[in-house]
N, C-alpha and C positions, 0 to 999 in steps of 0.2 A: 460157640465156646464151650469146651468140654467142662464138666463139673470136677472140682478138685475138693477132696474131703480128707479129713484128719481122722484117725481112729487106731485102735489097739488090735494087734494079732491075737485071737482067742483061740486058733486051730491051725496046725500045720501038718496034719496027718495025711493030707492027700498030695498027689504027685504034680507039681507045679501050679499047686493053688493053695492059698490062705484064706481062711475066714476072718474078716475084720469086722470089729464091733465099733459103730460110729454112733456117738452120743450127741443129742441136741436138747433143747427146750421147746417146749411147746405150752402155749397159753390155754388153760382149761376154759371152755367157753362160758361156763356158768360162774364159776368161783373166781375166775380172773386171775388164779395163781399159777406160776410156772412149774411145769412138772419136767423131770428128765426123762426122756425116751431114747431108746437105743435101737439101732437096726443093723442087722448082721448082713454083709456083703460077701460073696466068694469072688476073690480076687487073683488075677493071674500073677503068679511069681515064676518066672522064667528060670531062674538058676537054684530055685529051693534055698534062698539065702536067709529068709526071715523066719525067726521062732517066736514061740508063744511069749508075749509080753512086750514085745517090740512096738514102739509108736511109729506109724507109718503115714505117709501121704500117699493118697489113691488117686487116681485119674481115670475120667469115663473114656472108654474106647469102643471101637466097633465090637458086636458080638463075638466073643472068642468061643464059647459053647452055649448050650441051653441056658445056664445060669450065671456065667461069667460075661459082665459088660465092664468091668473095671481092671487095671493094672496098676501094680505099686510102682510110685515114681521113686520113692527113697525114704530113708528114716529120718525122723525128727529129732 
């Protein structure tokens, strides 16, 4: 089963690639407080149709390049 994540496009300067920031919450081991953490993924965008600020759904795929293992499925 492929991972599906929701995120926001933070960069669209590359050809056929966008950078998507995915936010999640993690519990601090000592203080038991939830902390917001984010991770950036390089995501394949075949038609260069997504711009900075778009909220998108991404899905895990076979490796497309050294850094790209996800592709954009659609907008949210």
